Every structure is written in C-alpha cells, then in structure tokens.
LOKOL-863990 format. One line per field, with one value per residue (C-alpha): residue number from 1; residue in three letters; x, y, z. Coordinates in Angstrom, 2 decimals, m for minus. Each point is the difference from the previous one (the first is absolute). Layout:
BEGIN
k	[NUM | ...]
r	[ala | ...]
u	[X | ...]
v	[Y | ...]
w	[Z | ...]
//
This chain:
BEGIN
k	[1 | 2 | 3 | 4 | 5 | 6 | 7 | 8 | 9 | 10 | 11 | 12 | 13 | 14 | 15 | 16 | 17 | 18 | 19 | 20 | 21 | 22 | 23 | 24 | 25 | 26 | 27 | 28 | 29 | 30 | 31 | 32 | 33 | 34 | 35 | 36 | 37 | 38 | 39 | 40 | 41 | 42 | 43 | 44 | 45 | 46 | 47 | 48 | 49 | 50 | 51 | 52 | 53 | 54 | 55 | 56 | 57 | 58 | 59 | 60 | 61 | 62 | 63 | 64 | 65 | 66 | 67 | 68 | 69 | 70 | 71 | 72 | 73 | 74 | 75 | 76 | 77 | 78 | 79 | 80 | 81 | 82 | 83 | 84 | 85 | 86 | 87 | 88 | 89 | 90 | 91 | 92 | 93 | 94 | 95 | 96 | 97 | 98 | 99 | 100 | 101 | 102 | 103 | 104 | 105 | 106 | 107 | 108 | 109 | 110 | 111 | 112 | 113 | 114 | 115 | 116 | 117 | 118 | 119 | 120 | 121 | 122 | 123 | 124 | 125 | 126 | 127 | 128 | 129 | 130 | 131 | 132 | 133 | 134 | 135 | 136 | 137 | 138 | 139 | 140 | 141 | 142 | 143 | 144 | 145 | 146 | 147 | 148 | 149 | 150 | 151 | 152 | 153 | 154 | 155 | 156 | 157 | 158 | 159 | 160 | 161 | 162 | 163 | 164 | 165 | 166 | 167 | 168 | 169 | 170 | 171 | 172 | 173 | 174 | 175 | 176 | 177 | 178 | 179 | 180 | 181 | 182 | 183 | 184 | 185 | 186 | 187 | 188 | 189 | 190 | 191 | 192 | 193 | 194 | 195 | 196 | 197 | 198 | 199 | 200 | 201 | 202 | 203 | 204 | 205 | 206 | 207 | 208 | 209 | 210 | 211 | 212 | 213 | 214 | 215 | 216 | 217 | 218 | 219 | 220 | 221 | 222 | 223 | 224 | 225 | 226 | 227 | 228 | 229 | 230 | 231 | 232 | 233 | 234 | 235 | 236 | 237 | 238 | 239 | 240 | 241 | 242 | 243 | 244 | 245 | 246 | 247 | 248 | 249 | 250 | 251 | 252 | 253 | 254 | 255 | 256 | 257 | 258 | 259 | 260 | 261 | 262 | 263 | 264 | 265 | 266 | 267 | 268 | 269 | 270 | 271 | 272 | 273 | 274 | 275 | 276 | 277 | 278 | 279 | 280 | 281 | 282 | 283 | 284 | 285 | 286 | 287 | 288 | 289 | 290 | 291 | 292 | 293 | 294 | 295 | 296 | 297 | 298 | 299 | 300 | 301 | 302 | 303 | 304 | 305 | 306 | 307 | 308 | 309 | 310 | 311 | 312 | 313 | 314 | 315 | 316 | 317 | 318 | 319 | 320 | 321 | 322 | 323 | 324 | 325 | 326 | 327 | 328 | 329 | 330 | 331 | 332 | 333 | 334 | 335 | 336 | 337 | 338 | 339 | 340 | 341 | 342 | 343 | 344 | 345 | 346 | 347 | 348 | 349 | 350 | 351 | 352 | 353 | 354 | 355 | 356 | 357 | 358 | 359 | 360 | 361 | 362 | 363 | 364 | 365 | 366 | 367 | 368 | 369 | 370 | 371 | 372 | 373 | 374 | 375 | 376 | 377 | 378 | 379 | 380 | 381 | 382 | 383 | 384 | 385 | 386 | 387 | 388 | 389 | 390 | 391 | 392 | 393 | 394 | 395 | 396 | 397 | 398 | 399 | 400 | 401 | 402 | 403 | 404 | 405 | 406 | 407 | 408 | 409 | 410 | 411 | 412 | 413 | 414 | 415 | 416 | 417 | 418 | 419 | 420 | 421 | 422]
r	[met | gly | trp | leu | ile | leu | leu | val | phe | leu | val | cys | ala | gly | leu | met | phe | thr | lys | arg | leu | ser | ala | thr | leu | ala | leu | pro | leu | met | ala | leu | ala | ile | ala | leu | ile | pro | gly | tyr | ala | gln | pro | val | glu | ala | ile | thr | ala | val | phe | gly | thr | gly | ala | pro | arg | leu | gly | ala | ala | met | ile | asn | met | val | phe | gly | ala | ile | leu | ala | tyr | ile | val | tyr | thr | thr | gly | ile | ala | glu | gln | ile | ile | lys | lys | ala | ala | glu | leu | ala | gly | asp | arg | thr | leu | ala | val | ala | ile | leu | met | ala | ala | ala | val | gly | val | leu | phe | val | thr | leu | ala | gly | leu | gly | ser | val | ile | met | val | gly | thr | ile | val | leu | pro | ile | leu | met | gly | val | gly | ile | arg | pro | leu | gly | ala | ala | ser | ile | phe | leu | leu | ala | phe | ala | thr | gly | gly | leu | trp | asn | ile | ala | asn | trp | gly | phe | tyr | ser | gln | val | leu | gly | val | pro | leu | asp | thr | ile | ala | thr | phe | ala | thr | thr | asn | gly | ile | leu | leu | gly | leu | ala | cys | leu | ala | phe | ile | leu | val | his | ala | arg | arg | pro | ala | thr | thr | thr | trp | ala | met | pro | ala | val | ala | pro | gln | val | gly | pro | gln | ala | val | pro | gly | ile | ala | leu | ile | thr | pro | val | ile | pro | val | ala | leu | met | leu | gly | trp | arg | phe | ile | val | gly | lys | pro | phe | asp | ile | asn | thr | ala | phe | ser | ile | gly | ala | ala | tyr | gly | ile | leu | thr | thr | arg | pro | arg | glu | phe | ala | asn | thr | leu | val | ser | ala | val | his | glu | gly | ile | lys | asn | val | ala | pro | val | ile | gly | leu | met | ile | gly | ile | gly | met | ala | val | thr | ala | leu | met | ser | asp | pro | val | lys | ala | val | met | thr | pro | leu | leu | glu | gly | val | ala | pro | arg | thr | pro | leu | ala | tyr | val | leu | phe | phe | gly | leu | leu | ser | pro | leu | ala | val | tyr | arg | gly | pro | leu | asn | leu | trp | gly | leu | gly | ala | gly | val | gly | ala | ile | leu | thr | ala | ile | leu | pro | pro | his | leu | val | met | gly | ala | leu | met | ser | thr | gly | met | ile | gln | gly | val | ser | asp | pro | thr | asn | thr | his | asn | val | trp | thr | gly | gly | phe | thr | asn | thr | asp | val | asn | asp | ile | leu | lys | arg | thr | leu | pro | phe | val | phe | val | ala | val | leu | ile | ala | leu | ala | val | ile | ala | thr | thr | arg | trp | ala]
u	[16.68 | 0.91 | 3.35 | 0.71 | m0.56 | 2.39 | 2.55 | m0.32 | 0.66 | 3.16 | 1.29 | m0.51 | 1.61 | 2.97 | 0.41 | 0.01 | 2.23 | 2.62 | m0.37 | m0.82 | m3.15 | m0.91 | m3.14 | m1.35 | m0.21 | m0.40 | m3.19 | m1.98 | 1.12 | m1.03 | m3.37 | m0.66 | 0.90 | m2.08 | m3.02 | 0.18 | 0.38 | m3.60 | m1.33 | 1.36 | m3.53 | m0.35 | 3.52 | m1.07 | m1.88 | 2.96 | 2.50 | m2.34 | m0.39 | 3.78 | 0.83 | m3.27 | m1.00 | 3.29 | 2.38 | m1.91 | m1.19 | 2.42 | m0.48 | m0.77 | 3.08 | 2.13 | m1.21 | 0.86 | 3.52 | 0.26 | m1.04 | 2.42 | 2.81 | m0.72 | 0.38 | 3.13 | 1.63 | m0.76 | 1.37 | 3.30 | 0.55 | m0.81 | 2.69 | m2.40 | 1.28 | 3.64 | m0.66 | m1.79 | 2.97 | 2.52 | m1.92 | m0.01 | 3.74 | 0.74 | m1.98 | 1.89 | 3.51 | 2.54 | m1.57 | m0.56 | m3.15 | m1.61 | 0.82 | m1.54 | m3.20 | m0.48 | 0.84 | m2.51 | m2.63 | 0.68 | m0.23 | m3.24 | m1.58 | 1.06 | m1.40 | m3.39 | m0.22 | 2.84 | m0.18 | 1.76 | 3.59 | 0.80 | m0.84 | 1.98 | 3.05 | m0.46 | m0.26 | 2.39 | 2.90 | m0.25 | m0.82 | 2.18 | 3.32 | m0.93 | m0.72 | 3.21 | 1.94 | m0.58 | 1.30 | m3.06 | 0.88 | m1.45 | m2.32 | m1.33 | m0.45 | m1.88 | m2.25 | m0.78 | m0.87 | m2.37 | m1.67 | m0.64 | m1.17 | m2.56 | m1.20 | m0.83 | m1.58 | m2.62 | m1.38 | 0.20 | m3.67 | 0.44 | 0.46 | m3.15 | m2.08 | 1.55 | m0.87 | m3.53 | m0.65 | 1.51 | m1.62 | m3.01 | 0.98 | m0.93 | 2.80 | m0.51 | 0.61 | 3.13 | 1.21 | m0.38 | 1.95 | 2.66 | 0.53 | 0.41 | 2.35 | 1.94 | 0.65 | 1.10 | 2.30 | 1.40 | 0.80 | 1.63 | 2.14 | 0.94 | 0.89 | 2.17 | 1.80 | 0.63 | 1.48 | 2.01 | 0.86 | 1.64 | 3.65 | 1.68 | 1.82 | 2.55 | m1.49 | 1.45 | m3.07 | 0.64 | m2.34 | m0.96 | 2.02 | m3.02 | m2.36 | m3.56 | m1.19 | m2.09 | m2.53 | 0.65 | 1.17 | m1.88 | m3.47 | m2.27 | m0.71 | m3.75 | 0.48 | 1.45 | m3.42 | m1.03 | 0.57 | m2.37 | m2.81 | m1.97 | 0.10 | m0.90 | m3.00 | m1.14 | 0.26 | m0.97 | m3.10 | m1.19 | 0.54 | m1.59 | m2.76 | m0.58 | 0.25 | 2.82 | 2.02 | 0.59 | 3.51 | 0.55 | m1.18 | 2.44 | 2.87 | m1.01 | m0.08 | 3.41 | 1.41 | m1.40 | 1.36 | 3.44 | 0.27 | m1.49 | 2.46 | 3.05 | m0.56 | m3.16 | 1.09 | 0.58 | m3.22 | m1.35 | 3.30 | 0.87 | m3.44 | 0.05 | 3.46 | m1.17 | m2.98 | 2.14 | 2.83 | m2.30 | m1.95 | 3.25 | 1.44 | m3.06 | m0.45 | 1.72 | m2.26 | m3.09 | 1.14 | 0.25 | m3.43 | m1.56 | 1.31 | m1.25 | m3.45 | m0.05 | 1.02 | m2.61 | m2.72 | 0.93 | 0.10 | m3.23 | m1.95 | m2.76 | 1.50 | 3.40 | m1.49 | m2.12 | 3.07 | 2.42 | m2.16 | m0.34 | 3.78 | 0.70 | m2.83 | 1.86 | 3.07 | m1.39 | 0.33 | m3.21 | 1.18 | 2.06 | 2.96 | m0.12 | m0.13 | 3.21 | 1.82 | m1.18 | 0.90 | 2.94 | 1.83 | m0.69 | 0.90 | 3.37 | m2.11 | m0.46 | 3.43 | 0.56 | m3.52 | m1.36 | m3.55 | 0.07 | 1.19 | m2.88 | 2.24 | 0.41 | m1.80 | m1.58 | m2.38 | m1.76 | 0.26 | m1.34 | m2.92 | m1.05 | 0.57 | m2.48 | m2.70 | 1.10 | 1.19 | m1.22 | 1.75 | 1.52 | 1.75 | 1.39 | 1.19 | 1.57 | 1.83 | 1.36 | 1.00 | 1.85 | 1.79 | 0.66 | 2.42 | 2.39 | m0.36 | 0.53 | 3.21 | 1.61 | m1.10 | 3.09 | m2.13 | m0.95 | 1.65 | 0.68 | 1.80 | 2.06 | 1.03 | 0.77 | 2.10 | 1.90 | 0.62 | 1.38 | 1.80 | m2.10 | m1.84 | m3.81 | m0.19 | 2.16 | m2.47 | m2.80 | 1.79 | 0.90 | m3.43 | m2.39 | 0.19 | m0.90 | m2.87 | m1.28 | m0.52 | m1.86 | m2.25 | m0.88 | m0.89 | m2.05 | m1.97 | m0.55 | m1.35 | m2.41 | m1.13 | m0.56 | m1.78 | m1.65 | m0.99 | m3.56]
v	[39.94 | m0.70 | m1.47 | 3.10 | 2.15 | m2.24 | 0.50 | 3.77 | m0.55 | m1.96 | 2.54 | 2.89 | m1.98 | m0.74 | 3.66 | 0.94 | m2.93 | 0.98 | 3.69 | 0.91 | 1.74 | 1.43 | m1.09 | 3.54 | m0.50 | m3.78 | m0.07 | 2.52 | m1.77 | m3.33 | 1.43 | 1.41 | m3.24 | m2.12 | 2.27 | m0.08 | m3.79 | m0.93 | 3.47 | 0.28 | 0.51 | 3.17 | 1.45 | 3.51 | m1.31 | m2.20 | 2.86 | 2.38 | m2.51 | m0.26 | 3.70 | 1.55 | m2.38 | m1.75 | 2.95 | 1.65 | m3.31 | 0.16 | 3.73 | m0.37 | m2.17 | 2.57 | 2.71 | m2.28 | m0.23 | 3.80 | 0.50 | m2.72 | 1.66 | 3.33 | m1.62 | m1.87 | 3.25 | 1.59 | m3.00 | 0.29 | 3.74 | 0.79 | m2.47 | m2.50 | m2.90 | 0.76 | 0.34 | m3.37 | m1.69 | 1.76 | m0.93 | m3.64 | 0.12 | 1.54 | m2.72 | m2.76 | 1.38 | m2.07 | m3.42 | m1.51 | m1.97 | 2.80 | 2.57 | m2.17 | m0.62 | 3.62 | 1.38 | m2.40 | 1.07 | 3.68 | m0.53 | m1.96 | 2.76 | 2.69 | m1.76 | m0.32 | 3.59 | 0.52 | m1.30 | 0.40 | m0.11 | 3.41 | m1.21 | m3.21 | 2.06 | 2.38 | m2.77 | m2.43 | 2.46 | 0.19 | m3.61 | m2.00 | 1.56 | m0.69 | m3.67 | m0.47 | 2.05 | m2.66 | m2.75 | m1.28 | m0.93 | 2.26 | m2.72 | m0.67 | 3.71 | 0.54 | m2.99 | 1.11 | 3.48 | m1.31 | m2.50 | 2.76 | 2.40 | m2.50 | m0.85 | 3.63 | 0.32 | m2.60 | 2.43 | 2.99 | 0.92 | 1.76 | m3.49 | m1.20 | 2.39 | m1.47 | m3.57 | 1.07 | 1.71 | m2.67 | m3.02 | 1.50 | m1.15 | 2.06 | 1.75 | m1.88 | m3.32 | 1.45 | 1.23 | m3.50 | m1.66 | 2.74 | m0.49 | m3.76 | 0.31 | 2.83 | m2.14 | m2.95 | 2.07 | 1.66 | m3.45 | m0.91 | 3.13 | m0.96 | m3.53 | 1.44 | 2.23 | m2.91 | m2.05 | 2.67 | 2.68 | m1.98 | 0.23 | 3.24 | m0.14 | 2.17 | 1.87 | 2.08 | 2.21 | 3.72 | 2.95 | 1.83 | 3.13 | 2.28 | m0.55 | 1.31 | 2.85 | m0.99 | 1.77 | 1.79 | m2.12 | 1.62 | m1.55 | m0.16 | m3.48 | 0.46 | 0.43 | m3.50 | m1.65 | 1.88 | m2.94 | m2.32 | 2.50 | m0.84 | m3.74 | 0.51 | 2.09 | m2.54 | m3.02 | 1.76 | 1.65 | m3.30 | m1.72 | 2.73 | 1.41 | m2.97 | 2.05 | 0.55 | 3.21 | 1.97 | m0.54 | 3.55 | 1.42 | m2.28 | 1.18 | 3.64 | m0.32 | m1.66 | 2.75 | 2.77 | m1.67 | m0.44 | 3.69 | 1.32 | m2.03 | 1.00 | 3.27 | 1.64 | 3.49 | m1.20 | m1.98 | 1.58 | 0.02 | m3.56 | m1.27 | 1.74 | m1.41 | m3.45 | 0.18 | 1.06 | m2.46 | m2.81 | 0.15 | 0.08 | m2.98 | m2.17 | 0.82 | m3.22 | m2.13 | 1.82 | m0.65 | m3.70 | 0.02 | 1.53 | m2.97 | m2.42 | 1.58 | m0.46 | m3.65 | m0.72 | 1.67 | m1.97 | m3.32 | 0.68 | 0.85 | m2.46 | m1.19 | m0.77 | m1.65 | m2.18 | m1.54 | 0.06 | m1.24 | m3.56 | m0.25 | 1.13 | m2.08 | m3.07 | 0.79 | 2.08 | m1.72 | m1.38 | m1.17 | 1.63 | m2.33 | 0.62 | 3.74 | m0.16 | m2.21 | 1.88 | 3.51 | m1.15 | m1.99 | 2.65 | 2.92 | 0.63 | 1.16 | 3.22 | 1.20 | 1.82 | 1.49 | m3.51 | m1.42 | m0.16 | 3.58 | 2.41 | 2.86 | m1.74 | m2.71 | m1.21 | 2.97 | m1.54 | m3.60 | 0.99 | 1.85 | m3.11 | m2.34 | 2.01 | m1.41 | m3.52 | 0.31 | 2.30 | 3.38 | m0.15 | m3.29 | 1.47 | 3.12 | m2.09 | m2.15 | 2.95 | 1.87 | m3.11 | m0.63 | 3.74 | m0.42 | m1.70 | 2.88 | 2.62 | m1.58 | m1.94 | 1.26 | 1.08 | 2.43 | 2.08 | 3.42 | m0.29 | m3.31 | 1.47 | 3.01 | m2.10 | m2.41 | 2.87 | 1.75 | m3.16 | m1.28 | m3.18 | m1.63 | 0.16 | m3.65 | m0.93 | 1.89 | m2.06 | m3.28 | 0.98 | 1.28 | m2.28 | m3.05 | 2.07 | 1.85 | m3.17 | m1.63 | 3.11 | m0.16 | m3.66 | 0.64 | 3.08 | m1.99 | m2.80 | 2.48 | 1.45 | m3.45 | m1.12 | 3.06 | 1.75 | m2.71 | 0.65]
w	[m19.77 | 3.61 | m1.05 | m2.07 | 3.09 | 1.93 | m2.78 | 0.46 | 3.72 | m0.78 | m2.52 | 2.42 | 2.80 | m2.26 | m0.89 | 3.69 | 0.95 | m2.56 | 0.93 | m3.59 | 1.15 | 3.40 | 1.80 | m0.34 | m3.79 | m0.18 | 2.08 | m2.13 | m3.19 | 1.47 | 1.07 | m3.46 | m1.76 | 2.38 | m0.36 | m3.80 | m0.38 | 0.97 | m0.79 | m3.53 | m1.34 | 2.10 | 0.18 | 1.00 | 3.03 | 1.01 | m0.25 | 1.84 | 2.83 | 0.43 | m0.12 | 1.14 | 2.77 | 0.78 | 0.38 | 2.88 | 1.49 | 2.95 | 0.57 | 3.71 | 0.54 | m1.85 | 2.37 | 2.93 | m1.41 | m0.25 | 3.62 | 1.07 | m1.95 | 1.70 | 3.41 | m1.14 | m1.09 | 3.38 | 1.91 | m1.82 | m0.39 | 3.63 | 1.12 | 1.56 | m2.14 | 0.74 | 3.72 | 0.21 | m1.67 | 2.24 | 3.15 | m1.09 | m0.73 | 3.41 | 1.76 | m1.82 | 0.40 | m1.97 | 0.56 | m3.45 | 0.76 | 2.01 | m2.67 | m2.73 | 1.96 | 1.05 | m3.44 | m1.56 | 2.52 | m0.72 | m3.77 | 0.39 | 2.09 | m2.46 | m3.05 | 1.62 | m1.22 | m2.48 | m3.57 | m3.31 | m1.19 | 1.46 | 3.50 | m0.54 | m0.95 | 2.92 | 2.59 | m1.68 | m0.09 | 3.80 | 0.91 | m2.41 | 1.10 | 3.63 | m0.75 | m1.96 | 2.51 | 2.67 | m2.30 | m1.85 | m3.56 | m2.73 | m1.34 | 3.49 | 0.72 | m3.27 | 0.72 | 3.56 | m1.23 | m2.70 | 2.35 | 2.53 | m2.71 | m1.32 | 3.52 | 0.69 | m3.42 | 0.89 | 2.58 | m2.34 | m0.25 | m3.34 | m1.45 | 1.76 | m2.08 | m3.15 | 1.03 | 0.86 | m3.32 | m2.24 | 1.66 | 1.79 | 3.49 | 3.11 | 1.87 | 3.25 | m1.79 | m1.62 | 3.39 | 1.47 | m2.82 | 0.03 | 3.74 | m0.36 | m2.96 | 1.65 | 3.07 | m2.12 | m2.20 | 3.10 | 1.39 | m3.31 | 0.30 | 3.57 | m1.13 | m2.78 | 2.52 | 2.37 | m2.84 | m1.83 | 2.56 | 2.78 | m0.97 | m1.02 | m3.31 | m1.75 | m2.96 | m2.80 | m0.26 | 0.16 | 0.58 | m3.21 | m0.58 | 0.12 | 2.90 | m0.32 | 2.14 | 3.00 | 2.17 | 3.29 | 2.91 | 2.90 | 0.02 | 3.08 | 1.28 | m0.40 | m3.75 | m0.44 | 0.07 | m3.18 | m2.42 | 1.91 | 0.62 | m3.19 | 0.67 | 3.66 | m1.04 | m2.59 | 2.30 | 3.23 | m1.43 | m1.41 | 3.35 | 2.16 | m2.21 | m2.27 | m3.20 | m2.51 | 0.26 | m3.20 | m1.37 | m1.23 | 3.33 | 1.84 | m2.19 | 0.47 | 3.79 | m0.04 | m2.24 | 2.20 | 3.13 | m1.57 | m0.90 | 3.27 | 2.09 | m2.04 | m1.89 | 1.34 | m1.09 | m3.56 | m0.24 | m3.20 | m1.91 | 1.03 | m1.00 | m3.38 | m0.75 | 1.06 | m2.35 | m2.97 | 0.61 | 1.07 | m3.25 | m1.98 | 1.90 | m0.49 | m3.71 | m1.26 | 2.21 | m1.27 | m3.57 | 0.80 | 1.67 | m3.12 | m1.98 | 2.65 | m0.15 | m3.76 | 0.30 | 2.67 | m2.07 | m3.11 | 1.82 | 1.90 | m3.16 | m0.85 | m3.33 | 1.58 | 3.09 | m2.26 | m1.65 | 2.95 | 2.85 | m1.36 | m0.38 | 3.56 | 1.45 | m1.14 | 2.11 | 2.89 | 3.42 | 1.50 | 3.44 | 2.77 | m0.61 | m3.74 | 0.72 | 2.04 | m2.49 | m3.10 | 1.13 | 2.13 | m2.64 | m2.64 | 2.29 | m1.75 | m2.97 | 1.96 | m1.16 | m3.29 | 0.11 | m0.46 | 0.27 | 3.81 | 0.42 | 0.62 | m1.19 | m3.36 | m1.93 | 3.23 | m0.05 | m2.97 | 1.19 | 3.41 | m1.53 | m1.92 | 2.97 | 2.07 | m2.27 | 0.97 | 3.61 | 2.81 | m0.38 | 3.49 | m0.86 | m3.20 | 1.82 | 2.78 | m2.54 | m1.97 | 3.15 | 1.16 | m3.30 | m0.15 | 2.90 | m2.42 | m2.44 | 2.69 | 1.30 | m2.81 | m3.43 | m1.99 | m2.02 | 3.05 | m0.08 | 3.73 | m0.54 | m2.83 | 2.10 | 3.09 | m2.06 | m1.60 | 3.32 | 1.62 | m3.11 | m0.08 | m2.91 | 0.10 | m1.03 | 2.99 | 2.20 | m1.58 | 0.72 | 3.58 | 1.07 | m1.94 | 2.33 | 3.06 | m1.70 | m1.65 | 3.39 | 1.22 | m3.09 | 0.56 | 3.66 | m0.91 | m2.57 | 2.50 | 2.55 | m2.57 | m1.16 | 3.58 | 1.34 | m2.95 | m2.47 | m1.09]
//
C-alpha cells in the first residue's frame, strides 16, 4: 500500500511538472487519493477528513497571509515601495556594481513585507529597467531580482505562520532559521552580483510599451521603515520581553504606521481599500494553502502514517553528516512542487518526517531547500513574469542561479546539523 501512495505522489508530481494540472487542483486530488488508499473500508470517513478537517487546517496561516497582504497593498499604493527603490538608485548613481547591490538590498527589504505576483510586478517594473539600464544583461538582472526577492521572503513573517502550522515548530525557532538562511541567501545574491554585474554589456531589451501606474512620489522619510516594522516587532519583542509577538498584531501596527505617515487624512478609506484588495490579491495563495492542508491531513492520518512511516524510516538521515548530504544532494527536488518543496508535495513529506525526525530539523531542512524553489523554480509565477519581462527563458534562470543557491543550501544545512541536532 505504501508503494501505491508513492505512485500517487509521482503521478501528481508529473501532472504539475508538465503543467497539465495546477498545484491548486493537484494537491486536493492527491490528498483524496492518498486518504482513500488505506481507508478504502471507510471511504466516508476518509473523504470527510480531507475536506472537513484538511481544508481549514491552515486557517490561522491563511489569516496571517491576509493581514500581510493588507500591509503589502499599503506599502505599494502609498508610494513607500517606489520611494525606497528611488532612494537606492540615487545613492548608486550610474555605477553598475553599486546599482546592483543597492537595488538588491531595496528589493530584499520590500519583500520582507510584500508578497504575491502583483507585488513582484509592481517592484519589478521599476527595478529591472534600472538594472538593465546600467548595462547588466537581462538574464543577470532577472537573476539578481529573484535572488533578492527570495532573500526578503525568508523574513516575511506571514510565511513563518505557515511553517509553524504545517510542522508544529515555534515561531522563535523559525525566526532563528530564517535569519541564518536569509543571511546566507543574501551572501549568495552578493556573490552573484560580483560575478555577473561587473562589466556593462549592450542589451537589446526594451521597456514594455505600457508601463504600470505607480504610487505617489512624495513620501516622508519616516514612512520608509514601514516594511520592516513587523519583523522588528517580532524579533525585538522576543529579545526584550522573552515572549512571541502576535503576527497579525505586528502586521496591523505596520499598516497603521504606513497610513498615518503617508495619508493620515485618508486613513479609513485607505485601510478599507487595503482590506478589499489585499484579500483579493492573496486569494490564489489561500487556494493553494487549502490544498496543502488537505494533503497534510491525509498524510498525517493514522492509516497513511502506518504504511508510509516504515518506508521513510529506511531512508531518513540518522546523523548530522547524513542530514546534510541527504537534504543537500536532493535539494533540487524542491523545484516543480516536488517532495522537498513545502508549498507542494513537501507539505505531505514533511508532515510524515516529523514522526521520524525532530520537527525543527524537518522545518530547517525544508526552509533551506525552499531557497532553491523561491529563486529558481521555473513553475513559480514570479519567475515566469520576470523571465517574460526581461525576455529570458525561465530554464536559463534556473541554470544561472542554481549553483549559487545550492551552495547556500548546503551551508545552511551544515549550520543546522552542527548547532541544532537533537
């Protein structure tokens, strides 16, 4: 029966890999099939578990995403995002290396708060022309943008709630791993810039005929810290008080600060618009999280665990070195919604592995391998848009960025194995 469940995994992975079925549909179908295989004698109970218990399983994380999307909408529409990018561009002037580093830093800071394809488009249409305008080739510009985007995403606390709910790991542990991985991926981005942004090059890229509308340009300097307020509250409160700070409260404070420092007289209207648009922008992610919740519930059910745990116990790493080699060498399986991608099949694999390994080691491994997914995965909507905007192939982006991210993943796993093995 365990091999039949693995076959379901492979079929669903193939459907997603070939783009015949989106992850939003593939994951619920996979969850239903997996639940029914060992629970065929009680099909009603198996189906009820998937749809009744699984669909709302990540409800708290979905709400975190909504609050994060509200803040993201405020950061963009008030002009804060545009102003941060412009300030970075002014500081760099026309020096290629300086522009690349400062643009990457600005993008990383913004995506500590921003999320979703809409935000990628909003920021990318400003940053990518600047990078290519100083002579960086389109493939290099696209890669720098995605590396910086993923670096900021590691500190996006809306994602922390997702990790916590799926794998049952406390937020302070997630914050520690996210900080380590964020530093390492940031260094990988810097290394990429030093290798690929030194010499200006002639490019045939041209600005799209229709440029998107952007927010107002005049933004007070005190408003520019808005994107980092939630993270500062989360980390600072833990350090000073010794207790975790509520994620939704942190987002709400950041949103209120962003409006009060930019549009205090339009506070109510701006907030209402942010709520409406934020929910709409995050709807695709919520749809995916519903499927992930179903998959986790199916794979964590007692009948499935009974047949799958022995299979995984045979290959699960038992020593720190084996941990690094196992997850490191298999880390490319994080692309195409694979088994080491927490936003895909990895949600189910991770849930089962927590019965074999300590949950914090499983979370650390999947967060580390997730760096490859965040930067290089050709199925990411943000990769597809970035490739289209710069006239580069998403598979070329994968080939160009993978070596740099792979090294960061290996180091991250080594740090975890050295400091947190228990």
